[in-house]
N, C-alpha and C positions, 0 to 999 in steps of 0.2 A: 508470427515467429515466436516459438516457445523454446527457450533454452534453460529451463528451470533445473535447480538442484545440481549445479555444476561448480563445486567448490574449487576446481582447478581453473575455472574461467575467471581470470582476473583482468585488471586494467580498467579503463574508463568506457563509458557509453560513447560511441563515436558520434561526432557532430553530423556525419553523413546520414544518420538515421532520418534526419529531416528531409532527405532527398527521396525517401521511400514513400512517395505520395499515395500509393495504393495500399500500403500496409494498414490492416485493420486491427490487428491484435499483436501486442508486444509484451512478452513476459520473460524476465530474467530474475527469477525468484531464488533466494538462498544460494547465491553464487558468491564470488569474492570481488564484486565490482567496487571500485573506489572512485574518487573524484566527485564531480557534481552532475546533475541532470543538465545536459546541454540545452541552451535556449533554442537551438535549431529544431528540437523536437516539435515545436509549435508549427513548423512547416509541413509536418506529416499530417495533413488535414483530414485524412480518412481514418485515422486512428480512433477506435471505439473503446478499446481496452488496453490499459497500461498497468502492469504489475511489476513493481520493483522492490517489493518488501524483502526484508532480512538480507541486506547487503551491507556494504561499508560506505555508502554514498554520504556525502556531506555537502555543505553549502546551503543555499536557499532554493526555493521553488521558483523556476523561471516564470516571469509574467506571461510569456508566450503560451503557456499551458492554457490560459484563459481564452486564447483565440481558436482553440480546438473545438469547434462547434458540434462535432460528432462524438466527443468523448463522453462515455457513459460510466466508465470505471477507471479510477486512478488511485492506486494503493501504494504508498511509499513508507509505511511504518517499518520499524526495526532497522533504521538507519541513523545517521547522525545529521540529518537535515534539520535546519533551524530557521527561525525567522517568522514571517507572517504569511499566511496563505494569501496569494494575490486576490484583490477584489474581483477581477474578471473571472477567476476560477470560482469564487463564491457565487457570482452571478449565474454561472452555468448550473450550479446546484439549485439556486433559487428559481431559475427558469425551467427546471425539470429536465434539463439535458443530462447533466452529470448526476447519476443517482447513487453512486457508490464512491465515496471519497474518504480514505482512511490515512491518518497520519499519526505520528507520536505527538499528541497534544501537550505533553510536558516540554517539548522542544519547539513545536510549531504552534503559533497562535492561530487557531483555526476555528472561528465561530461557525463555519458552515460545514464542517466535517460530519459525515453521516455516522462515523464510528471513530473513536479515539483510543489509542493505546497509551498507557502510562507505565513507566518502569518503577518498580518498587525497589527500595534499598536491598542490597544483597543479604542483609541480616534480618530483614523484616519477618520472614516466615509467614507473611500474609498470603492469602489466595492460593494456598496449596504449595507454596515454595518451601524448601527445606532449609533455607538460610544460606545456602552456598551456590545457588543457581541463578540468582538475580531474577526474582519473581516479577511478573508483570500481570496486568489485567487490561481488558479492553472494555471501554464504556460505549454503549450504543446510544447515541444521542437521541434517536427517534423514539425509542421505547424505554430508555433508562435501564436496560439490563446490564448487569455486571456478571462476568463469567470467570471462573477459576482458570488457573493455568493447568495444563495437562502434561503428563510425561510423554516424551517422544525420544526414544533412544537415550533415556537417562537424563535428558535436558528438559528444563521447563519450557513449554511452548505456549504462546498466546492463543487463547481460544475465545471465541465470541459467538453468542447465539444472536442471530439477526434475521429479521424478516427479509426474504429475498424470493421473488416470484411466488409469494403467498405461502411459503413454508419457512420453518425455522431451521437454521443450520449455521455452522460456523463460517466465518468470512473466508477462511483459507480453504475450508471444504468446498465452499461455493466456487472458488477458483478452480479446484480440481474437477468439480462436476461440470463446469462450463468448458474446461479444457477437454475433458473426455467427450463432451457432446460434439466437439468439432471433428472427432475421429470416429464417431459411431454412425 
């Protein structure tokens, strides 16, 4: 289920998502979602890909994410999610199940994230920001790359170059490439 780039789509992620036991891909990117990630998501045991970046989600990461043994991609950066990445989620990374885990590591203590985003102060001007956009950068834990922000419709956007399937590309571009592959 892909409902990306819907700024008019607001509200919370319904707990009933957990009842979609055959759902494999769930993407609600850059919408106006708020609230927290429901713990019931852990019951959607067929989920392989979950993209929830650039919303208004808050709260902590549910422990139940760690029970999703098919989960290969979990991207939650660009939200107000805080706390500690659950140990069971980190075990999925360590066991080679979850190979793409992205969070805002200045808000989430995530020793196992494969990529981290960090917000820069609005007036920093670092990493390509112009002092009024709220610059950010993404650190790729695996190969220690740092990438600049990029302009997208006049706003600073997070960009990261990361190894994925043997090639180097941005994490968010990877999402779109994978999305397009479902329809080609």
